[in-house]
C-alpha positions, 0 to 999 in steps of 0.5 A: 316722626314723634314730636314734643309739645307744641313743636308742630300742629295739625288742623282739620276744618269741616264745611258744608257743601251747599247749593250756591243759589239756595244754600240748601245742603248739597250731598255731592262731596263724592262728586267734588272729590272725584272731580279733583282726583279724576277718579272716585276718591275719599280724599284728595291732596291739594296744593301745599300739603293740604288734603280734602276728605269726606266725612260721615255724610255726603254734604260735609267735607274736611280740609286739613294740613298734612304733614303737621307744621310748626307755624299756625300762620303757615297752616292758615295760609296754606289752607286758604290757598288750597280752598281757593284752588277748588273754586272751579270744581265748586262752580261746576257743581253750582256749589259753595262751602258754608262755614259755621258750626251748623247749617241753619235750616237743614232737616237732617231727618229728610236731607241726610245721605251717608257716605257711600265710599271708603269706610262706608261700613263704619258709617252705616254701623254708626247709623244702625246703632245711633241713628245718624239722621239727626243733629249731632251727627248729620249737622255739625261742623268743627275745627279740630286742633291736633297737638303732639306729645312725646311719652307719658310725661308730656301726654299727662301735662298736655291732657291735664291742661286741655281738660281744664281749658275745655269748658272755656272753648264754647265761650270763645268759638260758638258759631251755631245759634240757629238750627232748623230755621230757629234761634235755639236756647244755646250759643253753641247748639252744635255742642248741645247736640254733640253731647247727647248724640250717643246717649245710648252708650254714655261711656263713649262721650264721658260727659265730654270732659275727660277723666284725669289721666296720667299715662297711656296705660291708664287711658286704656284702662279708664277710657278705651277698654271700657268703651271696647267692653260696652260696644262689643255686644252691639258690634259683633262684627268689630267694625267700630274701634274704641279709639274712634268711638271715644268722643270726649272733648279731647281724645288721645290718638296714640297712633300718631302721638297727638291729642285732638281737641274737638270743641271749637265750632267752625268759624267764618273763615280760615284766618278766624279758625286758626286765630282762635287756635293760636290763642288756645295754644298760647293758653295751653303753653302757659298752663303746661308751664304752670304760669298761673296754677300748679300741675297738681291743682289742674290735675285734681280739679273736679270733673263735675265742676268742669262739666257744670262749667261746660254746660253753662258755656254751651248755653250762654257762651261768653256770658256764662258765669264762672261756676267756681272761683277756684276754676278762675284761679287756674288761669290766674283770674282773681275773684275781684274781677267780674265773674263771667267767661267774657271777662276771663277770655279778655284777661287771657287775650290781653296777656297773649303772645300770638303770631302777628298774622292772627292779631286782626282776627282776634281783635275783631273777635274780642271787639264784636263778640263770638260768631254766634253773637254776631250772627244773632245781631245781624239776624235781628230777630228776622228768621225768614228764609230770605233773611237767613239766606242773606246772613249766611250768604255773607258768611260763605263770602267771608270764607271765600275772602278770608274775612271776619264777619259782622264788622 
């Protein structure tokens, strides 16, 4: 079925499977799925229209709602209940799920095992071309938000709005300030690595910010066909498809008439993930309605400036300055206000109309800061393995209880 703008939503959230006692990565997602399906499986249907499936590596699992639903609150509740229902199989593996955008001390060069089930030939081809035993491939977890469109007009409206919003998303959702046991130079370390994981073929990511595109035909001409042309000399077997190689911050899935946003780090609990998604949806609705700026001003906004703003957001999070006053004006944000992304997001949050279920999660987010900021506050400079484990054990507990971290 083909849906119009904002009629339904699809959400995918990735988690790390870890040993319950040590929180070290546990590459046994194949065993988890097999115990649920009672046979070898790459995906399993859980209760309430929620599915669990594998990813590139054997320590990452994805949960998603299928079919799409009209209520983000319903999605949040169904996913939480579904995750609760797999506690016994997790206990049998002496495992738990760990949230956030990156595992804090994993060494991907030593600990990565690629998936060996369905589609393994795709994953192994990726590894042959790009070396997946590194951050940006083996150690990154995100929340993907899928939004529908019907026809070229709706595609163009939605793609244009998402394109200009992308640089704001790391400031809202960063949750990966630690990698290999060290505090990095980035609030969103996941996206720092994601942005360069295919440097060998820069056409695949396009600098994360997509081109301004008006139609499906133009999307193929400007993005997918050039990807196809670039990959074929390296993939003579034609294992890899351009629609899946495209790794911009939002990608078009014309096969399911949806746009998929990929720049949200996984949060500490399902409620927080869906709360941020609900705020993103509200902002996008207003952008499409041209509440603050015209479609023309959004569509024509400089790709280079958007990339510059994104880089600042990945590095500094919500403390990042607004790089151009015209960018703030796209969201109705006047130049008389403090020019940083924290102030801009608060400006948007204070106007927002989101489902009541999400208000406590968003109130906590804007009172206490991004998850990256809360993690850094509770680490307080102590990066000993014991203290890292203590903080991230608390985050794993938040996921089990659907609670906000760091209050």
